[in-house]
C-alpha positions in Angstrom: -0.2 -0.2 0.2 1.4 3.7 -0.8 1.0 6.4 1.0 0.9 9.7 0.1 1.2 13.1 2.3 -0.2 16.4 1.2 2.6 18.7 0.5 3.6 20.9 3.1 2.1 24.7 1.3 0.2 26.1 4.0 2.3 28.7 5.7 2.9 30.4 2.0 -0.6 31.7 1.5 -1.5 34.9 2.8 -5.2 35.0 3.0 -6.1 38.0 1.7 -9.7 37.0 0.1 -13.0 37.5 0.9 -12.7 34.2 3.7 -11.5 32.4 5.2 -8.7 34.8 6.6 -5.4 33.6 8.7 -6.4 33.0 12.2 -5.0 34.2 15.5 -2.1 32.4 16.2 -3.7 31.9 19.6 -6.5 30.1 17.4 -4.2 28.0 15.5 -2.7 26.6 18.7 -5.9 26.0 20.5 -6.1 23.7 17.5 -3.5 21.2 18.8 -5.6 20.6 22.1 -7.1 17.5 23.2 -10.0 16.2 21.4 -13.2 15.8 24.2 -16.4 14.8 23.9 -19.6 16.6 22.9 -21.0 16.2 26.3 -17.5 16.4 28.7 -18.2 18.8 31.4 -14.9 21.1 30.2 -15.9 21.2 26.7 -19.9 22.1 27.4 -17.8 25.1 30.5 -15.4 26.3 26.9 -18.6 26.5 25.1 -20.7 28.6 27.9 -17.6 31.0 27.7 -17.5 31.5 24.3 -21.2 32.2 24.7 -19.9 35.0 26.9 -17.4 36.4 24.9 -20.0 36.2 21.7 -21.8 38.3 24.1 -19.3 40.9 24.5 -18.6 40.9 21.0 -22.5 41.3 19.5 -22.7 43.1 22.1 -25.6 42.0 23.8 -27.1 40.8 26.6 -29.0 38.0 25.3 -28.9 34.7 26.4 -29.6 32.3 23.6 -26.2 33.2 22.0 -24.2 30.0 20.6 -22.0 29.1 18.2 -23.9 27.1 15.4 -21.8 23.9 14.3 -20.9 25.2 10.1 -20.2 28.3 8.5 -21.7 31.1 8.0 -24.9 30.2 5.8 -25.9 27.5 8.6 -26.5 30.7 10.8 -28.5 32.1 8.1 -30.2 28.8 7.7 -30.9 28.1 11.5 -32.4 32.0 11.8 -34.6 31.2 9.1 -35.5 28.3 10.2 -36.2 28.6 13.8 -37.9 32.0 12.9 -40.5 31.9 9.9 -42.8 29.3 9.3 -43.8 28.3 6.2 -46.3 31.1 4.3 -45.0 33.9 6.6 -43.6 36.9 4.6 -40.4 38.0 4.8 -38.9 41.1 4.1 -35.2 41.1 2.0 -33.1 43.7 1.2 -30.5 42.7 -1.7 -27.9 44.3 -3.2 -25.3 41.7 -3.6 -25.4 37.9 -3.5 -25.5 37.3 -0.2 -28.8 39.4 -0.1 -29.5 37.0 -3.0 -28.8 34.5 -0.9 -30.9 35.0 2.0 -34.1 35.1 -0.8 -33.3 31.9 -1.8 -32.6 30.1 2.2 -36.3 32.0 2.7 -38.2 30.6 -0.2 -37.1 27.5 -0.1 -38.1 27.6 3.8 -41.7 28.0 2.3 -41.4 31.6 2.8 -43.3 34.7 0.5 -40.9 36.7 0.0 -40.7 40.6 -0.6 -37.4 41.7 -1.7 -36.0 45.3 -1.8 -33.6 45.9 -4.5 -30.6 48.6 -4.7 -28.0 48.4 -7.6 -25.2 46.3 -6.8 -22.2 48.1 -5.1 -24.6 50.6 -4.2 -26.2 50.5 -0.4 -29.3 49.4 0.5 -32.1 52.9 1.8 -32.8 52.4 5.1 -36.2 53.8 4.2 -37.0 51.6 1.5 -36.4 48.7 4.1 -39.0 50.0 6.4 -41.3 51.1 3.5 -41.7 47.5 2.4 -42.2 46.6 6.4 -45.1 49.1 5.7 -46.6 47.5 2.8 -46.1 44.3 4.1 -47.2 44.6 8.0 -48.0 41.1 8.3 -44.1 40.3 7.5 -42.4 37.6 10.2 -39.3 39.1 9.4 -37.0 41.7 7.7 -33.4 40.9 6.7 -30.9 42.7 5.7 -26.4 42.2 5.4 -24.7 44.4 7.0 -21.2 44.2 5.2 -22.2 42.7 1.5 -19.4 40.4 0.9 -20.1 40.7 -2.6 -19.5 44.2 -2.9 -17.6 45.4 -0.2 -20.7 47.8 0.7 -22.0 48.5 4.5 -25.4 48.9 4.9 -26.9 50.8 7.5 -28.8 48.8 9.5 -28.7 50.8 12.8 -31.9 52.8 11.7 -34.1 50.1 11.2 -34.4 48.3 14.7 -36.0 50.7 16.6 -38.9 51.2 13.8 -39.3 47.4 13.1 -39.7 47.3 17.7 -43.0 49.1 17.0 -44.2 46.2 15.0 -44.8 42.5 15.2 -41.6 42.0 12.3 -38.4 41.1 13.4 -35.4 42.5 12.8 -33.0 39.5 10.8 -28.9 41.2 10.5 -26.3 39.1 8.5 -23.0 40.0 10.2 -21.1 37.3 8.3 -18.1 39.9 7.7 -19.4 42.6 9.7 -18.4 41.1 13.5 -15.7 41.9 14.7 -14.8 44.7 12.0 -17.1 47.5 11.5 -19.7 48.4 14.5 -22.1 46.2 15.4 -24.7 46.9 18.3 -26.8 44.4 19.0 -28.8 45.3 22.1 -28.5 49.3 21.0 -29.7 49.0 17.5 -32.9 46.5 18.7 -31.6 43.8 15.9 -33.7 40.8 17.5 -31.2 38.5 15.2 -27.9 38.0 13.2 -25.5 35.3 13.0 -21.3 35.5 12.2 -19.0 33.1 10.9 -15.7 32.5 13.3 -13.2 32.7 9.6 -13.0 36.4 9.0 -12.7 38.7 11.5 -12.9 37.2 14.9 -9.8 35.2 13.5 -10.7 31.4 13.9 -11.0 28.6 11.3 -14.1 28.0 9.4 -16.5 25.7 11.1 -18.8 27.9 13.7 -21.4 30.5 13.1 -22.0 32.4 15.7 -26.0 33.5 16.3 -27.8 35.2 19.0 -31.2 35.9 19.4 -33.0 38.4 21.5 -36.1 38.2 23.6 -38.9 39.0 21.0 -37.2 36.5 18.2 -36.8 34.2 21.2 -41.1 34.1 22.2 -41.7 33.8 18.1 -39.8 30.7 18.0 -41.9 29.3 21.1 -44.9 30.4 19.8 -44.7 28.5 16.6 -47.4 26.7 15.5 -45.5 24.5 13.4 -42.2 22.4 14.0 -38.7 23.7 13.1 -38.4 22.0 9.7 -34.4 21.8 10.5 -33.6 19.4 13.5 -29.1 19.9 13.4 -30.0 24.0 13.0 -33.1 24.3 15.7 -31.8 27.1 17.9 -34.0 26.1 20.4 -32.6 22.8 21.1 -29.2 23.9 19.9 -30.3 26.5 23.8 -30.8 23.3 25.5 -27.6 21.5 23.9 -25.2 23.7 25.1 -26.3 26.5 27.3 -29.2 24.8 29.3 -28.8 22.3 32.7 -28.8 19.1 32.4 -27.3 19.4 28.7 -29.6 17.8 26.3 -27.6 15.6 23.3 -28.2 17.2 20.3 -24.9 16.5 17.9 -21.6 15.8 18.3 -20.3 19.3 18.2 -16.5 20.3 17.9 -14.3 20.7 20.9 -11.3 21.2 18.5 -13.1 24.7 17.0 -14.5 25.4 20.3 -11.3 25.8 21.6 -9.8 27.7 18.4 -13.2 30.2 18.3 -12.9 30.9 22.7 -9.0 31.7 22.0 -9.8 33.9 18.7 -12.2 35.8 20.6 -9.9 35.8 23.6 -7.8 37.9 21.4 -10.1 40.1 20.0 -11.2 41.3 23.9 -7.9 41.7 24.9 -7.3 44.2 22.5 -10.4 45.5 23.1 -13.8 45.7 20.3 -13.5 49.1 19.7 -9.8 49.2 19.1 -10.6 45.9 16.9 -12.7 48.0 14.8 -10.2 51.3 14.8 -7.5 49.1 13.4 -9.9 47.7 10.7 -10.9 51.0 9.6 -7.3 52.1 9.7 -6.1 49.2 7.7 -8.9 49.2 5.2 -8.2 52.9 4.5 -4.3 52.2 3.6 -5.1 49.8 1.2 -8.2 51.8 -0.6 -5.8 54.9 -0.9 -3.5 53.5 -2.6 -4.9 50.8 -5.6 -6.7 53.9 -7.5 -3.0 54.9 -7.7 -2.4 51.5 -9.8 -5.2 52.0 -11.4 -8.1 50.3 -9.6 -11.4 51.2 -9.3 -13.4 50.9 -6.0 -16.5 49.2 -6.3 -18.4 50.8 -3.3 -18.6 54.3 -2.9 -17.0 56.8 0.1 -19.0 56.8 3.0 -19.9 53.3 2.6 -17.2 51.3 2.2 -16.4 47.9 4.2 -12.8 48.5 5.5 -12.2 44.9 6.5 -13.6 43.8 2.8 -12.7 46.2 -0.7 -13.8 45.3 -3.7 -11.7 46.4 -6.8 -12.2 46.7 -10.8 -9.3 45.7 -12.0 -7.1 48.0 -14.3 -7.2 47.7 -18.4 -5.0 44.5 -19.2 -5.2 42.9 -16.2 -6.5 39.5 -17.1 -8.5 38.2 -13.7 -7.5 34.7 -13.8 -3.9 35.0 -14.9 -3.3 37.8 -12.5 -4.8 35.4 -9.3 -2.9 32.6 -10.5 0.2 34.5 -10.6 -0.3 36.2 -7.3 -1.0 32.5 -5.7 1.5 30.6 -7.5 4.5 33.5 -7.4 3.9 34.9 -3.9 1.4 32.9 -2.5 -1.2 35.7 -2.0 -4.9 34.8 -2.2 -7.3 37.7 -3.2 -10.9 36.5 -4.3 -12.5 37.1 -7.7 -15.7 39.1 -8.3 -19.0 37.8 -8.5 -21.9 38.5 -10.4 -21.9 41.2 -12.8 -18.3 41.6 -11.4 -17.1 38.4 -12.2 -14.1 38.0 -14.3 -13.0 42.2 -13.6 -13.1 42.8 -9.8 -10.8 41.7 -6.8 -12.9 40.9 -3.6 -9.8 42.1 -0.9 -10.6 41.0 2.6 -7.7 42.3 6.0 -9.6 41.1 8.7 -8.8 39.4 11.9 -4.9 38.7 12.1 -5.0 39.8 8.4 -5.6 43.5 9.4 -2.0 44.9 9.2 0.2 46.9 7.4 2.1 44.1 6.8 -0.4 42.9 4.8 -1.0 46.4 3.1 2.3 46.6 1.8 2.8 42.7 0.6 0.0 43.0 -1.8 0.1 46.0 -2.8 4.2 44.9 -3.7 2.9 41.8 -5.4 0.6 43.8 -7.8 2.9 46.2 -8.8 5.2 43.6 -9.5 2.3 41.5 -11.7 2.0 45.5 -13.4 5.4 45.5 -14.4 6.3 42.1 -15.5 
């Protein structure tokens, strides 16, 4: 029997795409800890501490705050499956790929979807979202992506929550790329439900999706007249598994990923949530100031740009596929290609978590200059 080992290339990668980003060293070290059983008291204690740390980063006191097993899309499906019943109306803001995905997941769950659209590369107008809810006052939920990863656009969700709090419509926010990178205030903005992912600004590997539900969302979930359509992503069952005493077995969750997320959150909180926001803002600005000098044009307008994810249209003559292959092969740098109408003509550059440093910017810009002159 012939055995083959994988090539040792991992240390050569500088992950500057839309995710995953390079984990913090503490998160990498935590991956080497011994595996624990999924009902081991020490493991469940770590999950409890993760919940406390997530509350600090989400800026919430929500009791139902936990890491769902899966990527950010699992968080999306868990929230929609747990909060929306078949036949109910969902209003969705759509100005990029992940707004489209919210529509698709809600539709597959049997919801009637009302789309509120803005062109890709522009921000949604909160007034348009609220107008759509007023036209559909029976809507169970209004969903919006805070940080649209496909275009680098920041959607302003802060004005929406206080208005919806006067209605029976819940506010669901996709914070997959937002959490830990740009300001997000669950309680202050009266967000009812929110989900994110471990592999972006939180500085851990892929595999866990932080979720938090406020009191209105928990009440809605408990008052359902139909069963939650997903057993695996039932947030009520997950709450009983992870955070109730005694715990109720649900699935075999990973202690390895939990330890890593615990460590990544610890590093973030040690630096300080607001300080991390400021670091992302400063590093993102360095990149965004330099790219136009190299012939790139930024997709998002000033004022609605994400610092942690920059979408940039390529200079004339720079072939997307060839250039990204050369970046990876010659410099060990990964950036993301464009999606939708920007496919083949734009890059998505992530400066998230541990990668949000001057070193990342200088290294990438030096490599791009080499590509442009050779």
